[in-house]
MARNUFI-225255 format. One record per residue (C-alpha): residue number from 1; residue in three letters; x, y, z. Coordinates in steps of 0.05 Angstrom, whole numbers. Layout:
N
PT, NUM, ALA, X, Y, Z
...
***
This chain:
599
PT, 1, UNK, 0, 0, 0
PT, 2, UNK, 58, 48, 15
PT, 3, UNK, 89, 33, -53
PT, 4, UNK, 23, 42, -89
PT, 5, UNK, 12, 109, -55
PT, 6, UNK, 81, 134, -74
PT, 7, UNK, 70, 114, -146
PT, 8, UNK, 4, 151, -150
PT, 9, UNK, 36, 213, -121
PT, 10, UNK, 92, 209, -172
PT, 11, UNK, 42, 200, -228
PT, 12, UNK, 2, 261, -205
PT, 13, UNK, 65, 303, -203
PT, 14, UNK, 83, 284, -274
PT, 15, UNK, 14, 301, -298
PT, 16, UNK, 18, 369, -268
PT, 17, UNK, 85, 382, -302
PT, 18, UNK, 57, 360, -369
PT, 19, UNK, -3, 406, -360
PT, 20, UNK, 43, 464, -344
PT, 21, UNK, 85, 451, -406
PT, 22, UNK, 22, 451, -449
PT, 23, UNK, 0, 516, -419
PT, 24, UNK, 65, 551, -438
PT, 25, UNK, 71, 587, -504
PT, 26, UNK, 118, 555, -556
PT, 27, UNK, 177, 595, -580
PT, 28, UNK, 185, 559, -647
PT, 29, UNK, 127, 530, -688
PT, 30, UNK, 127, 489, -755
PT, 31, UNK, 82, 512, -809
PT, 32, UNK, 34, 466, -845
PT, 33, UNK, 78, 469, -907
PT, 34, UNK, 139, 449, -867
PT, 35, UNK, 101, 391, -838
PT, 36, UNK, 80, 368, -907
PT, 37, UNK, 151, 373, -932
PT, 38, UNK, 178, 335, -872
PT, 39, UNK, 127, 279, -883
PT, 40, UNK, 143, 276, -958
PT, 41, UNK, 218, 271, -941
PT, 42, UNK, 204, 214, -893
PT, 43, UNK, 161, 177, -945
PT, 44, UNK, 214, 187, -999
PT, 45, UNK, 268, 160, -953
PT, 46, UNK, 221, 101, -937
PT, 47, UNK, 220, 119, -864
PT, 48, UNK, 143, 120, -872
PT, 49, UNK, 119, 72, -927
PT, 50, UNK, 49, 55, -900
PT, 51, UNK, 15, 123, -906
PT, 52, UNK, -43, 137, -951
PT, 53, UNK, -57, 208, -977
PT, 54, UNK, -126, 239, -977
PT, 55, UNK, -153, 273, -1039
PT, 56, UNK, -134, 342, -1010
PT, 57, UNK, -64, 320, -993
PT, 58, UNK, -67, 353, -924
PT, 59, UNK, -85, 291, -886
PT, 60, UNK, -52, 224, -882
PT, 61, UNK, -77, 157, -857
PT, 62, UNK, -43, 91, -849
PT, 63, UNK, -65, 28, -886
PT, 64, UNK, -85, -4, -821
PT, 65, UNK, -126, 57, -803
PT, 66, UNK, -158, 57, -872
PT, 67, UNK, -179, -16, -864
PT, 68, UNK, -207, -1, -795
PT, 69, UNK, -247, 58, -821
PT, 70, UNK, -275, 16, -878
PT, 71, UNK, -298, -36, -828
PT, 72, UNK, -328, 17, -784
PT, 73, UNK, -368, 45, -842
PT, 74, UNK, -394, -25, -859
PT, 75, UNK, -412, -36, -786
PT, 76, UNK, -450, 30, -783
PT, 77, UNK, -488, 7, -846
PT, 78, UNK, -509, -58, -810
PT, 79, UNK, -465, -103, -852
PT, 80, UNK, -483, -81, -922
PT, 81, UNK, -452, -20, -956
PT, 82, UNK, -442, 5, -1026
PT, 83, UNK, -371, 18, -1047
PT, 84, UNK, -387, 86, -1077
PT, 85, UNK, -406, 110, -1009
PT, 86, UNK, -335, 99, -984
PT, 87, UNK, -305, 144, -1037
PT, 88, UNK, -342, 206, -1011
PT, 89, UNK, -339, 188, -938
PT, 90, UNK, -265, 171, -930
PT, 91, UNK, -241, 225, -979
PT, 92, UNK, -192, 177, -1011
PT, 93, UNK, -184, 163, -1084
PT, 94, UNK, -222, 104, -1116
PT, 95, UNK, -161, 65, -1137
PT, 96, UNK, -132, 63, -1066
PT, 97, UNK, -198, 40, -1037
PT, 98, UNK, -209, -13, -1091
PT, 99, UNK, -138, -40, -1079
PT, 100, UNK, -150, -42, -1004
PT, 101, UNK, -217, -77, -1012
PT, 102, UNK, -186, -130, -1057
PT, 103, UNK, -134, -143, -1004
PT, 104, UNK, -187, -146, -950
PT, 105, UNK, -231, -195, -990
PT, 106, UNK, -173, -242, -1002
PT, 107, UNK, -158, -246, -928
PT, 108, UNK, -226, -237, -894
PT, 109, UNK, -273, -294, -915
PT, 110, UNK, -330, -264, -876
PT, 111, UNK, -333, -205, -924
PT, 112, UNK, -366, -210, -994
PT, 113, UNK, -371, -162, -1052
PT, 114, UNK, -435, -171, -1092
PT, 115, UNK, -450, -122, -1148
PT, 116, UNK, -408, -65, -1118
PT, 117, UNK, -436, -79, -1049
PT, 118, UNK, -398, -102, -988
PT, 119, UNK, -436, -155, -947
PT, 120, UNK, -412, -185, -882
PT, 121, UNK, -428, -251, -851
PT, 122, UNK, -466, -217, -795
PT, 123, UNK, -514, -188, -847
PT, 124, UNK, -525, -257, -878
PT, 125, UNK, -538, -287, -809
PT, 126, UNK, -590, -234, -793
PT, 127, UNK, -621, -246, -862
PT, 128, UNK, -626, -321, -847
PT, 129, UNK, -661, -306, -781
PT, 130, UNK, -710, -261, -817
PT, 131, UNK, -723, -315, -870
PT, 132, UNK, -735, -367, -817
PT, 133, UNK, -785, -323, -782
PT, 134, UNK, -823, -310, -846
PT, 135, UNK, -819, -385, -865
PT, 136, UNK, -850, -407, -799
PT, 137, UNK, -908, -359, -810
PT, 138, UNK, -921, -376, -884
PT, 139, UNK, -900, -449, -886
PT, 140, UNK, -865, -442, -954
PT, 141, UNK, -822, -390, -988
PT, 142, UNK, -793, -391, -1058
PT, 143, UNK, -720, -373, -1070
PT, 144, UNK, -739, -326, -1125
PT, 145, UNK, -783, -284, -1079
PT, 146, UNK, -728, -283, -1026
PT, 147, UNK, -675, -261, -1076
PT, 148, UNK, -722, -205, -1098
PT, 149, UNK, -738, -187, -1027
PT, 150, UNK, -665, -179, -1005
PT, 151, UNK, -641, -153, -1073
PT, 152, UNK, -590, -209, -1081
PT, 153, UNK, -570, -251, -1141
PT, 154, UNK, -610, -317, -1141
PT, 155, UNK, -549, -361, -1143
PT, 156, UNK, -515, -325, -1085
PT, 157, UNK, -579, -325, -1044
PT, 158, UNK, -591, -399, -1057
PT, 159, UNK, -520, -418, -1037
PT, 160, UNK, -522, -378, -972
PT, 161, UNK, -592, -404, -954
PT, 162, UNK, -571, -476, -967
PT, 163, UNK, -512, -466, -918
PT, 164, UNK, -561, -447, -863
PT, 165, UNK, -617, -497, -876
PT, 166, UNK, -629, -541, -815
PT, 167, UNK, -590, -491, -772
PT, 168, UNK, -615, -419, -770
PT, 169, UNK, -668, -435, -823
PT, 170, UNK, -713, -493, -800
PT, 171, UNK, -739, -520, -865
PT, 172, UNK, -724, -562, -926
PT, 173, UNK, -712, -542, -998
PT, 174, UNK, -752, -575, -1054
PT, 175, UNK, -752, -550, -1126
PT, 176, UNK, -730, -478, -1109
PT, 177, UNK, -781, -474, -1052
PT, 178, UNK, -767, -477, -977
PT, 179, UNK, -819, -515, -936
PT, 180, UNK, -827, -525, -863
PT, 181, UNK, -838, -596, -837
PT, 182, UNK, -907, -578, -812
PT, 183, UNK, -925, -554, -882
PT, 184, UNK, -900, -620, -913
PT, 185, UNK, -938, -661, -862
PT, 186, UNK, -1002, -622, -875
PT, 187, UNK, -997, -639, -950
PT, 188, UNK, -986, -712, -934
PT, 189, UNK, -1048, -715, -890
PT, 190, UNK, -1091, -682, -943
PT, 191, UNK, -1067, -728, -998
PT, 192, UNK, -1074, -789, -954
PT, 193, UNK, -1146, -774, -936
PT, 194, UNK, -1165, -758, -1007
PT, 195, UNK, -1134, -820, -1040
PT, 196, UNK, -1158, -867, -985
PT, 197, UNK, -1230, -847, -997
PT, 198, UNK, -1225, -849, -1074
PT, 199, UNK, -1265, -903, -1110
PT, 200, UNK, -1252, -879, -1181
PT, 201, UNK, -1193, -846, -1217
PT, 202, UNK, -1170, -780, -1187
PT, 203, UNK, -1130, -728, -1226
PT, 204, UNK, -1074, -699, -1184
PT, 205, UNK, -1073, -636, -1225
PT, 206, UNK, -1146, -621, -1211
PT, 207, UNK, -1137, -638, -1137
PT, 208, UNK, -1077, -592, -1131
PT, 209, UNK, -1115, -535, -1163
PT, 210, UNK, -1178, -546, -1122
PT, 211, UNK, -1142, -550, -1055
PT, 212, UNK, -1086, -500, -1071
PT, 213, UNK, -1030, -550, -1057
PT, 214, UNK, -958, -549, -1077
PT, 215, UNK, -948, -594, -1138
PT, 216, UNK, -882, -626, -1117
PT, 217, UNK, -904, -639, -1046
PT, 218, UNK, -970, -670, -1068
PT, 219, UNK, -938, -716, -1120
PT, 220, UNK, -883, -737, -1072
PT, 221, UNK, -933, -750, -1017
PT, 222, UNK, -977, -792, -1062
PT, 223, UNK, -917, -832, -1088
PT, 224, UNK, -891, -844, -1018
PT, 225, UNK, -959, -866, -992
PT, 226, UNK, -967, -916, -1049
PT, 227, UNK, -897, -944, -1040
PT, 228, UNK, -907, -953, -966
PT, 229, UNK, -973, -988, -977
PT, 230, UNK, -1014, -938, -938
PT, 231, UNK, -1056, -922, -999
PT, 232, UNK, -1076, -979, -1047
PT, 233, UNK, -1072, -958, -1119
PT, 234, UNK, -1026, -937, -1176
PT, 235, UNK, -1005, -873, -1210
PT, 236, UNK, -1011, -867, -1285
PT, 237, UNK, -974, -810, -1319
PT, 238, UNK, -919, -764, -1299
PT, 239, UNK, -911, -712, -1243
PT, 240, UNK, -971, -668, -1231
PT, 241, UNK, -1008, -694, -1293
PT, 242, UNK, -1012, -764, -1263
PT, 243, UNK, -1077, -798, -1247
PT, 244, UNK, -1088, -840, -1185
PT, 245, UNK, -1123, -906, -1200
PT, 246, UNK, -1151, -939, -1137
PT, 247, UNK, -1140, -1014, -1131
PT, 248, UNK, -1214, -1026, -1122
PT, 249, UNK, -1231, -989, -1186
PT, 250, UNK, -1175, -1024, -1224
PT, 251, UNK, -1201, -1092, -1202
PT, 252, UNK, -1273, -1073, -1220
PT, 253, UNK, -1256, -1049, -1290
PT, 254, UNK, -1211, -1108, -1303
PT, 255, UNK, -1267, -1155, -1283
PT, 256, UNK, -1316, -1118, -1329
PT, 257, UNK, -1269, -1119, -1389
PT, 258, UNK, -1253, -1193, -1377
PT, 259, UNK, -1327, -1210, -1373
PT, 260, UNK, -1343, -1174, -1438
PT, 261, UNK, -1283, -1205, -1472
PT, 262, UNK, -1301, -1276, -1452
PT, 263, UNK, -1375, -1270, -1469
PT, 264, UNK, -1367, -1238, -1537
PT, 265, UNK, -1300, -1268, -1559
PT, 266, UNK, -1276, -1198, -1577
PT, 267, UNK, -1267, -1129, -1548
PT, 268, UNK, -1256, -1064, -1586
PT, 269, UNK, -1200, -1017, -1570
PT, 270, UNK, -1250, -960, -1562
PT, 271, UNK, -1284, -998, -1506
PT, 272, UNK, -1218, -1008, -1470
PT, 273, UNK, -1200, -934, -1478
PT, 274, UNK, -1266, -915, -1445
PT, 275, UNK, -1242, -951, -1382
PT, 276, UNK, -1180, -906, -1378
PT, 277, UNK, -1126, -946, -1415
PT, 278, UNK, -1088, -903, -1464
PT, 279, UNK, -1055, -963, -1499
PT, 280, UNK, -1110, -1015, -1506
PT, 281, UNK, -1072, -1063, -1551
PT, 282, UNK, -1012, -1066, -1504
PT, 283, UNK, -1057, -1073, -1443
PT, 284, UNK, -1097, -1130, -1474
PT, 285, UNK, -1033, -1166, -1497
PT, 286, UNK, -1006, -1162, -1426
PT, 287, UNK, -1068, -1186, -1390
PT, 288, UNK, -1092, -1235, -1444
PT, 289, UNK, -1030, -1262, -1479
PT, 290, UNK, -1069, -1319, -1511
PT, 291, UNK, -1106, -1270, -1557
PT, 292, UNK, -1090, -1234, -1622
PT, 293, UNK, -1088, -1159, -1634
PT, 294, UNK, -1126, -1138, -1697
PT, 295, UNK, -1136, -1070, -1730
PT, 296, UNK, -1195, -1046, -1687
PT, 297, UNK, -1204, -1099, -1634
PT, 298, UNK, -1173, -1157, -1595
PT, 299, UNK, -1197, -1228, -1603
PT, 300, UNK, -1179, -1294, -1569
PT, 301, UNK, -1144, -1351, -1605
PT, 302, UNK, -1211, -1386, -1604
PT, 303, UNK, -1236, -1342, -1661
PT, 304, UNK, -1177, -1360, -1705
PT, 305, UNK, -1187, -1434, -1688
PT, 306, UNK, -1260, -1430, -1707
PT, 307, UNK, -1243, -1399, -1773
PT, 308, UNK, -1191, -1453, -1787
PT, 309, UNK, -1242, -1508, -1768
PT, 310, UNK, -1294, -1478, -1815
PT, 311, UNK, -1245, -1478, -1873
PT, 312, UNK, -1224, -1550, -1857
PT, 313, UNK, -1297, -1572, -1858
PT, 314, UNK, -1309, -1537, -1924
PT, 315, UNK, -1248, -1572, -1954
PT, 316, UNK, -1271, -1640, -1928
PT, 317, UNK, -1341, -1632, -1956
PT, 318, UNK, -1318, -1599, -2022
PT, 319, UNK, -1361, -1538, -2009
PT, 320, UNK, -1354, -1466, -1986
PT, 321, UNK, -1362, -1424, -1923
PT, 322, UNK, -1376, -1351, -1911
PT, 323, UNK, -1322, -1329, -1862
PT, 324, UNK, -1361, -1269, -1837
PT, 325, UNK, -1411, -1317, -1805
PT, 326, UNK, -1355, -1352, -1767
PT, 327, UNK, -1323, -1291, -1733
PT, 328, UNK, -1360, -1240, -1689
PT, 329, UNK, -1402, -1194, -1732
PT, 330, UNK, -1369, -1131, -1702
PT, 331, UNK, -1303, -1146, -1737
PT, 332, UNK, -1286, -1100, -1795
PT, 333, UNK, -1260, -1121, -1863
PT, 334, UNK, -1189, -1103, -1840
PT, 335, UNK, -1197, -1148, -1778
PT, 336, UNK, -1222, -1206, -1820
PT, 337, UNK, -1164, -1197, -1869
PT, 338, UNK, -1115, -1202, -1812
PT, 339, UNK, -1146, -1267, -1788
PT, 340, UNK, -1146, -1295, -1859
PT, 341, UNK, -1073, -1278, -1869
PT, 342, UNK, -1057, -1317, -1805
PT, 343, UNK, -1095, -1379, -1829
PT, 344, UNK, -1047, -1428, -1864
PT, 345, UNK, -1104, -1464, -1900
PT, 346, UNK, -1118, -1401, -1941
PT, 347, UNK, -1047, -1388, -1962
PT, 348, UNK, -1037, -1362, -2033
PT, 349, UNK, -1003, -1424, -2061
PT, 350, UNK, -1020, -1480, -2108
PT, 351, UNK, -1014, -1531, -2053
PT, 352, UNK, -1070, -1502, -2010
PT, 353, UNK, -1135, -1540, -2015
PT, 354, UNK, -1179, -1478, -2007
PT, 355, UNK, -1180, -1409, -2037
PT, 356, UNK, -1207, -1342, -2016
PT, 357, UNK, -1258, -1308, -2061
PT, 358, UNK, -1287, -1238, -2054
PT, 359, UNK, -1246, -1229, -1989
PT, 360, UNK, -1297, -1268, -1949
PT, 361, UNK, -1314, -1336, -1980
PT, 362, UNK, -1269, -1396, -1968
PT, 363, UNK, -1282, -1445, -2025
PT, 364, UNK, -1254, -1515, -2033
PT, 365, UNK, -1209, -1520, -2094
PT, 366, UNK, -1245, -1585, -2113
PT, 367, UNK, -1312, -1548, -2116
PT, 368, UNK, -1280, -1492, -2156
PT, 369, UNK, -1250, -1544, -2203
PT, 370, UNK, -1318, -1575, -2215
PT, 371, UNK, -1347, -1507, -2230
PT, 372, UNK, -1289, -1493, -2278
PT, 373, UNK, -1302, -1558, -2315
PT, 374, UNK, -1375, -1541, -2324
PT, 375, UNK, -1358, -1471, -2348
PT, 376, UNK, -1305, -1497, -2396
PT, 377, UNK, -1353, -1548, -2425
PT, 378, UNK, -1406, -1495, -2434
PT, 379, UNK, -1357, -1448, -2469
PT, 380, UNK, -1334, -1505, -2516
PT, 381, UNK, -1406, -1524, -2532
PT, 382, UNK, -1424, -1452, -2549
PT, 383, UNK, -1362, -1446, -2593
PT, 384, UNK, -1382, -1510, -2630
PT, 385, UNK, -1454, -1485, -2637
PT, 386, UNK, -1429, -1422, -2671
PT, 387, UNK, -1402, -1467, -2727
PT, 388, UNK, -1473, -1489, -2745
PT, 389, UNK, -1505, -1420, -2743
PT, 390, UNK, -1459, -1381, -2789
PT, 391, UNK, -1407, -1393, -2842
PT, 392, UNK, -1351, -1363, -2800
PT, 393, UNK, -1353, -1376, -2725
PT, 394, UNK, -1369, -1318, -2679
PT, 395, UNK, -1307, -1280, -2659
PT, 396, UNK, -1261, -1317, -2709
PT, 397, UNK, -1214, -1271, -2746
PT, 398, UNK, -1217, -1273, -2821
PT, 399, UNK, -1165, -1321, -2849
PT, 400, UNK, -1134, -1323, -2917
PT, 401, UNK, -1179, -1381, -2939
PT, 402, UNK, -1242, -1342, -2921
PT, 403, UNK, -1220, -1280, -2959
PT, 404, UNK, -1194, -1315, -3021
PT, 405, UNK, -1262, -1332, -3050
PT, 406, UNK, -1269, -1270, -3092
PT, 407, UNK, -1278, -1260, -3166
PT, 408, UNK, -1321, -1308, -3203
PT, 409, UNK, -1343, -1350, -3145
PT, 410, UNK, -1364, -1289, -3105
PT, 411, UNK, -1403, -1261, -3164
PT, 412, UNK, -1438, -1327, -3173
PT, 413, UNK, -1458, -1328, -3100
PT, 414, UNK, -1484, -1257, -3106
PT, 415, UNK, -1525, -1277, -3166
PT, 416, UNK, -1553, -1338, -3131
PT, 417, UNK, -1571, -1297, -3070
PT, 418, UNK, -1605, -1246, -3113
PT, 419, UNK, -1646, -1299, -3148
PT, 420, UNK, -1664, -1335, -3084
PT, 421, UNK, -1680, -1275, -3040
PT, 422, UNK, -1713, -1228, -3088
PT, 423, UNK, -1654, -1185, -3110
PT, 424, UNK, -1626, -1170, -3040
PT, 425, UNK, -1555, -1146, -3043
PT, 426, UNK, -1504, -1197, -3019
PT, 427, UNK, -1463, -1184, -2957
PT, 428, UNK, -1410, -1237, -2967
PT, 429, UNK, -1336, -1229, -2951
PT, 430, UNK, -1321, -1218, -3024
PT, 431, UNK, -1360, -1153, -3028
PT, 432, UNK, -1328, -1084, -3032
PT, 433, UNK, -1307, -1051, -2968
PT, 434, UNK, -1302, -978, -2951
PT, 435, UNK, -1231, -950, -2947
PT, 436, UNK, -1202, -931, -2880
PT, 437, UNK, -1209, -859, -2858
PT, 438, UNK, -1141, -853, -2825
PT, 439, UNK, -1132, -851, -2749
PT, 440, UNK, -1206, -840, -2736
PT, 441, UNK, -1224, -904, -2772
PT, 442, UNK, -1171, -943, -2735
PT, 443, UNK, -1193, -916, -2668
PT, 444, UNK, -1265, -932, -2685
PT, 445, UNK, -1244, -1003, -2704
PT, 446, UNK, -1206, -1012, -2640
PT, 447, UNK, -1264, -987, -2598
PT, 448, UNK, -1311, -1034, -2635
PT, 449, UNK, -1263, -1092, -2623
PT, 450, UNK, -1256, -1076, -2549
PT, 451, UNK, -1331, -1069, -2543
PT, 452, UNK, -1340, -1136, -2578
PT, 453, UNK, -1290, -1169, -2531
PT, 454, UNK, -1324, -1139, -2470
PT, 455, UNK, -1391, -1163, -2497
PT, 456, UNK, -1363, -1233, -2506
PT, 457, UNK, -1337, -1233, -2434
PT, 458, UNK, -1403, -1210, -2407
PT, 459, UNK, -1439, -1262, -2448
PT, 460, UNK, -1394, -1317, -2420
PT, 461, UNK, -1405, -1292, -2349
PT, 462, UNK, -1480, -1288, -2359
PT, 463, UNK, -1486, -1357, -2389
PT, 464, UNK, -1437, -1386, -2338
PT, 465, UNK, -1475, -1355, -2279
PT, 466, UNK, -1541, -1382, -2305
PT, 467, UNK, -1512, -1451, -2314
PT, 468, UNK, -1480, -1453, -2244
PT, 469, UNK, -1545, -1430, -2212
PT, 470, UNK, -1581, -1486, -2248
PT, 471, UNK, -1529, -1538, -2229
PT, 472, UNK, -1520, -1515, -2156
PT, 473, UNK, -1586, -1483, -2133
PT, 474, UNK, -1566, -1491, -2059
PT, 475, UNK, -1504, -1447, -2066
PT, 476, UNK, -1511, -1373, -2054
PT, 477, UNK, -1510, -1330, -2117
PT, 478, UNK, -1455, -1287, -2088
PT, 479, UNK, -1408, -1347, -2083
PT, 480, UNK, -1424, -1369, -2154
PT, 481, UNK, -1414, -1298, -2179
PT, 482, UNK, -1346, -1296, -2144
PT, 483, UNK, -1327, -1363, -2178
PT, 484, UNK, -1349, -1337, -2246
PT, 485, UNK, -1310, -1273, -2236
PT, 486, UNK, -1249, -1314, -2216
PT, 487, UNK, -1257, -1358, -2278
PT, 488, UNK, -1265, -1302, -2329
PT, 489, UNK, -1193, -1304, -2351
PT, 490, UNK, -1194, -1379, -2357
PT, 491, UNK, -1260, -1379, -2395
PT, 492, UNK, -1231, -1328, -2443
PT, 493, UNK, -1171, -1373, -2457
PT, 494, UNK, -1215, -1434, -2467
PT, 495, UNK, -1262, -1396, -2512
PT, 496, UNK, -1205, -1370, -2555
PT, 497, UNK, -1176, -1440, -2560
PT, 498, UNK, -1244, -1470, -2578
PT, 499, UNK, -1255, -1417, -2631
PT, 500, UNK, -1187, -1431, -2660
PT, 501, UNK, -1202, -1505, -2662
PT, 502, UNK, -1269, -1492, -2696
PT, 503, UNK, -1237, -1445, -2745
PT, 504, UNK, -1184, -1496, -2763
PT, 505, UNK, -1236, -1552, -2769
PT, 506, UNK, -1280, -1508, -2812
PT, 507, UNK, -1222, -1492, -2859
PT, 508, UNK, -1205, -1566, -2863
PT, 509, UNK, -1278, -1584, -2879
PT, 510, UNK, -1281, -1531, -2933
PT, 511, UNK, -1216, -1557, -2964
PT, 512, UNK, -1244, -1628, -2964
PT, 513, UNK, -1309, -1605, -2995
PT, 514, UNK, -1272, -1566, -3047
PT, 515, UNK, -1229, -1627, -3067
PT, 516, UNK, -1292, -1670, -3070
PT, 517, UNK, -1326, -1618, -3113
PT, 518, UNK, -1267, -1615, -3161
PT, 519, UNK, -1266, -1691, -3166
PT, 520, UNK, -1341, -1695, -3178
PT, 521, UNK, -1338, -1639, -3229
PT, 522, UNK, -1283, -1676, -3266
PT, 523, UNK, -1326, -1739, -3268
PT, 524, UNK, -1386, -1698, -3292
PT, 525, UNK, -1344, -1665, -3345
PT, 526, UNK, -1322, -1734, -3369
PT, 527, UNK, -1394, -1759, -3370
PT, 528, UNK, -1417, -1698, -3408
PT, 529, UNK, -1363, -1710, -3459
PT, 530, UNK, -1385, -1782, -3467
PT, 531, UNK, -1457, -1758, -3472
PT, 532, UNK, -1439, -1709, -3527
PT, 533, UNK, -1402, -1764, -3564
PT, 534, UNK, -1463, -1809, -3559
PT, 535, UNK, -1506, -1754, -3588
PT, 536, UNK, -1460, -1745, -3647
PT, 537, UNK, -1459, -1820, -3660
PT, 538, UNK, -1536, -1823, -3652
PT, 539, UNK, -1546, -1776, -3711
PT, 540, UNK, -1515, -1827, -3756
PT, 541, UNK, -1562, -1883, -3732
PT, 542, UNK, -1634, -1861, -3737
PT, 543, UNK, -1659, -1908, -3683
PT, 544, UNK, -1607, -1887, -3633
PT, 545, UNK, -1614, -1813, -3650
PT, 546, UNK, -1687, -1812, -3630
PT, 547, UNK, -1675, -1848, -3564
PT, 548, UNK, -1615, -1804, -3547
PT, 549, UNK, -1655, -1742, -3562
PT, 550, UNK, -1711, -1764, -3516
PT, 551, UNK, -1660, -1775, -3460
PT, 552, UNK, -1622, -1711, -3474
PT, 553, UNK, -1654, -1662, -3427
PT, 554, UNK, -1668, -1706, -3365
PT, 555, UNK, -1601, -1740, -3367
PT, 556, UNK, -1563, -1675, -3379
PT, 557, UNK, -1598, -1641, -3322
PT, 558, UNK, -1585, -1699, -3276
PT, 559, UNK, -1512, -1704, -3296
PT, 560, UNK, -1500, -1630, -3293
PT, 561, UNK, -1536, -1612, -3228
PT, 562, UNK, -1559, -1675, -3194
PT, 563, UNK, -1492, -1695, -3164
PT, 564, UNK, -1449, -1631, -3164
PT, 565, UNK, -1459, -1582, -3107
PT, 566, UNK, -1411, -1525, -3087
PT, 567, UNK, -1386, -1528, -3014
PT, 568, UNK, -1417, -1460, -2997
PT, 569, UNK, -1482, -1481, -3029
PT, 570, UNK, -1480, -1545, -2989
PT, 571, UNK, -1475, -1505, -2925
PT, 572, UNK, -1533, -1461, -2945
PT, 573, UNK, -1572, -1522, -2964
PT, 574, UNK, -1562, -1554, -2895
PT, 575, UNK, -1583, -1488, -2862
PT, 576, UNK, -1647, -1485, -2905
PT, 577, UNK, -1664, -1556, -2888
PT, 578, UNK, -1662, -1538, -2814
PT, 579, UNK, -1704, -1475, -2818
PT, 580, UNK, -1751, -1483, -2879
PT, 581, UNK, -1788, -1532, -2922
PT, 582, UNK, -1748, -1576, -2969
PT, 583, UNK, -1741, -1543, -3038
PT, 584, UNK, -1775, -1571, -3101
PT, 585, UNK, -1725, -1612, -3141
PT, 586, UNK, -1770, -1631, -3200
PT, 587, UNK, -1750, -1646, -3272
PT, 588, UNK, -1763, -1574, -3293
PT, 589, UNK, -1709, -1547, -3245
PT, 590, UNK, -1659, -1598, -3269
PT, 591, UNK, -1676, -1581, -3341
PT, 592, UNK, -1664, -1507, -3329
PT, 593, UNK, -1599, -1522, -3293
PT, 594, UNK, -1577, -1567, -3350
PT, 595, UNK, -1591, -1515, -3402
PT, 596, UNK, -1554, -1464, -3360
PT, 597, UNK, -1495, -1512, -3355
PT, 598, UNK, -1492, -1520, -3430
PT, 599, UNK, -1487, -1445, -3440
***
């Protein structure tokens, strides 16, 4: 205590001396200019290298003091200060302050510069406390709204908020939104109650809009509840556009679809889509793998088996079957075509025992063969009949033998026709024909030929259809019409071959008749010569002359016309015998013919 008291007395004495010195007037003072010069000399000699000049040059500050003043200004601004404010407040040039701030930022990790603003860690901590308070009140806050609220870049705000989640900020981040646990639990309770009570499909998007829920939380809650088995059902779709299908509804619609499918042996894709399945073909293939997917519907393998059995029965009985009566009537033409393509018995090959006609009739090839034989026989008979009704068969092109009978023979025919039919002009092949009129005549001829060919085809089809209807009255006309249509090409070939055969046979008959006529004419000519010789001899013998003269006319007529007949005249003669009374072949006709022969 004695020592302490002495020290205090000594300290008080020194203080009084210092106060007395300060009260005395100075004898020598330095001017402001001298002080500036002294400081400049000390800086130049590097005795003072840590001074910073103000913009006026009358004040100096050390670098440590400058850093402290910057920190004081930031503290007075509550941890957030614009750099421009330091330039005017500290009265120091911009370059010096920027250099000092760069140095401070590299050393002090608690200080940040964001868009020419200095932000301290204390400011960010206070911001986190404010965010947490607002979050607890609202339940959810978006990072975008927080960045706008505190005027911070979104990336910087997100990174600083993430650092403080679970600490100063009691919440969780989901898709740029911060939620409290109470807010998440409330969404889970709402979704759980809604989905547990659902008995039909529920759209999550409509539910979210109606109840004003967060999309991500609602979808995550529904997914978690389904995975944990708390809610029985499935989600179809993605994210908020998904649809919740309750298990009870799924079982009910599956049972309905299965019942319809089993009872009707088919189900259309439109019906499946009405039950909420967007890919009906894939769904049916998954749940009913024993079926077959067609163009518009799905059928079991039983339908294909029934079709194959019907075709097999038709083959065994050599008959036909209408395939539309075997499959369900709701199937379209495309569906039936798909089933037919899958049937091996109706393959397009010569080895198959059945064939498909009119895209719906399965006909045994044996039955088709019988129909073809009947049609071919009918075509051949009609071709043979044309030989008896006209000189040249119908549809036979004019051959050289038919066009060579011109000149004298043709003129004689025309004369005979004129005498027999009252002067009607002949229309034989030897008559004059009009000259062609160029391309127009050729086109007209081609059109006439094509029309004739079409008429012949229609004639064959009409006669063939009538014949098949008569032969098979129990067969539907549509099936017979399909067979006739299928046989048109073959009937055309048979008809052309038959016509060619008839034409060749007719030419051969005409040649034979012509040879016989020439032989008979030679014999007649010989007989006439002998008859003439007898007449000449008879004039010398009176008795013979009288008898020969009495026999002259009847015998000449008989020899000249009784046995010689031209082939064309023979054909006309046979035709007249069929359609008219036999002509009068009395002695007068033979006499006239004999006198004509002598001329």
